[in-house]
C-alpha positions as CSV (number, residue, x, y, z in Angstrom):
1,X,-14.1,-16.9,-7.1
2,X,-12.4,-14.7,-9.8
3,X,-15.5,-13.3,-10.8
4,X,-16.6,-12.3,-7.6
5,X,-13.6,-11.1,-6.1
6,X,-12.3,-8.5,-9.6
7,X,-14.0,-5.7,-11.4
8,X,-13.1,-5.8,-15.2
9,X,-13.0,-2.7,-16.9
10,X,-13.9,-2.6,-20.4
11,X,-12.0,0.5,-21.6
12,X,-14.0,0.2,-25.7
13,X,-17.6,-0.1,-24.2
14,X,-18.8,3.3,-22.6
15,X,-21.3,1.3,-20.7
16,X,-19.6,-1.3,-19.1
17,X,-16.8,1.3,-18.0
18,X,-19.7,3.1,-16.1
19,X,-21.0,-0.3,-14.8
20,X,-17.4,-0.8,-13.5
21,X,-17.0,2.3,-12.0
22,X,-20.4,2.1,-10.1
23,X,-19.3,-0.9,-8.7
24,X,-16.0,0.0,-7.2
25,X,-17.9,2.8,-5.7
26,X,-20.1,0.9,-4.0
27,X,-17.7,-1.7,-2.8
28,X,-15.5,1.5,-1.9
29,X,-18.4,2.9,0.2
30,X,-18.9,-0.6,2.1
31,X,-15.1,-0.1,3.5
32,X,-13.9,-2.6,1.0
33,X,-9.9,-2.1,-0.1
34,X,-9.4,-2.2,-3.5
35,X,-6.0,-3.0,-5.7
36,X,-6.4,-0.9,-8.9
37,X,-3.8,-1.0,-11.6
38,X,-3.7,2.4,-13.0
39,X,-1.6,0.8,-16.0
40,X,-4.6,-1.0,-17.0
41,X,-2.6,-4.2,-18.5
42,X,0.9,-5.6,-18.3
43,X,3.8,-3.5,-19.6
44,X,5.5,-4.7,-22.3
45,X,7.4,-1.4,-22.8
46,X,10.9,-1.0,-21.4
47,X,9.9,1.4,-19.2
48,X,9.2,1.0,-15.9
49,X,5.5,2.2,-15.9
50,X,3.8,2.3,-18.4
51,X,1.6,5.5,-18.7
52,X,-1.3,5.8,-15.9
53,X,-5.3,5.9,-16.4
54,X,-7.5,8.5,-14.8
55,X,-10.1,6.5,-13.4
56,X,-8.4,5.1,-10.4
57,X,-7.7,8.9,-9.5
58,X,-10.5,10.2,-10.7
59,X,-12.5,7.8,-8.3
60,X,-10.1,8.7,-5.2
61,X,-10.4,12.5,-5.4
62,X,-14.0,11.7,-5.6
63,X,-14.6,9.7,-2.7
64,X,-11.7,11.9,-1.1
65,X,-9.9,8.3,-0.1
66,X,-6.3,7.7,0.4
67,X,-4.1,5.8,-2.3
68,X,-1.7,3.4,-0.9
69,X,0.9,3.1,-3.5
70,X,1.9,-0.4,-3.2
71,X,4.9,-2.3,-6.1
72,X,4.9,-5.8,-6.8
73,X,8.5,-5.8,-7.7
74,X,9.1,-9.3,-9.1
75,X,5.9,-9.6,-11.3
76,X,8.0,-10.2,-14.5
77,X,10.2,-12.8,-13.0
78,X,7.0,-14.8,-11.5
79,X,4.4,-14.2,-14.4
80,X,5.6,-12.8,-17.5
81,X,3.2,-10.9,-19.7
82,X,4.2,-13.2,-22.3
83,X,2.1,-15.9,-21.4
84,X,-0.1,-15.8,-18.4
85,X,0.4,-20.0,-18.0
86,X,3.8,-19.4,-17.4
87,X,4.3,-18.9,-13.4
88,X,7.9,-19.3,-11.9
89,X,8.1,-20.3,-8.2
90,X,10.0,-17.8,-6.2
91,X,9.9,-14.6,-3.9
92,X,7.1,-12.3,-4.8
93,X,7.8,-9.1,-3.0
94,X,5.4,-6.3,-2.4
95,X,6.4,-3.2,-1.1
96,X,4.4,-0.3,0.3
97,X,5.0,3.1,-0.7
98,X,4.2,6.1,1.7
99,X,0.3,6.9,1.7
100,X,-1.2,9.7,-0.8
101,X,-3.8,11.7,0.7
102,X,-6.5,13.3,-1.6
103,X,-8.3,15.1,1.1
104,X,-9.3,18.4,-0.5
105,X,-8.4,18.0,-4.0
106,X,-10.9,18.5,-6.7
107,X,-10.7,17.0,-10.2
108,X,-8.8,19.9,-11.2
109,X,-6.0,18.2,-9.2
110,X,-5.9,15.0,-11.2
111,X,-3.0,15.5,-13.2
112,X,-0.6,16.5,-10.5
113,X,-2.2,13.9,-8.2
114,X,-1.5,11.1,-11.4
115,X,2.0,12.9,-11.9
116,X,3.2,12.3,-8.0
117,X,2.2,8.5,-7.6
118,X,3.6,7.8,-10.7
119,X,7.0,9.2,-9.9
120,X,7.0,7.4,-6.3
121,X,6.2,4.5,-7.9
122,X,8.9,5.4,-10.2
123,X,11.5,5.6,-8.1
124,X,10.6,2.7,-6.0
125,X,11.2,0.7,-8.5
126,X,14.0,1.6,-9.2
127,X,15.2,0.8,-6.0
128,X,15.4,-2.7,-6.8
129,X,17.0,-2.7,-10.3
């Protein structure tokens, strides 16, 4: 099930990375909504968010699709990054932030788009501290 429901990205292999982007692009063209995790992995730092990778934002701009920022505010309590086998029962809240439109954006707008989404998500997380 996991293999069919996810598209993993191997950032160390350019061919595999390109294949992942092609698969994501095809799913989006079919009208399938996709969760993209721009941090790329678990955040093990003390910061609320890790720096974002460009890929999700490049794809959104290329396809002129809106970005729906989503926060999983209880992740560290439910499934701590130190062990994927350490799941804890309890409430797992999801918070949908305002949609960020990409209509009319070009690749030159990528840094500003990434910063805008980062700031929205960071501010949203701060509200749950």
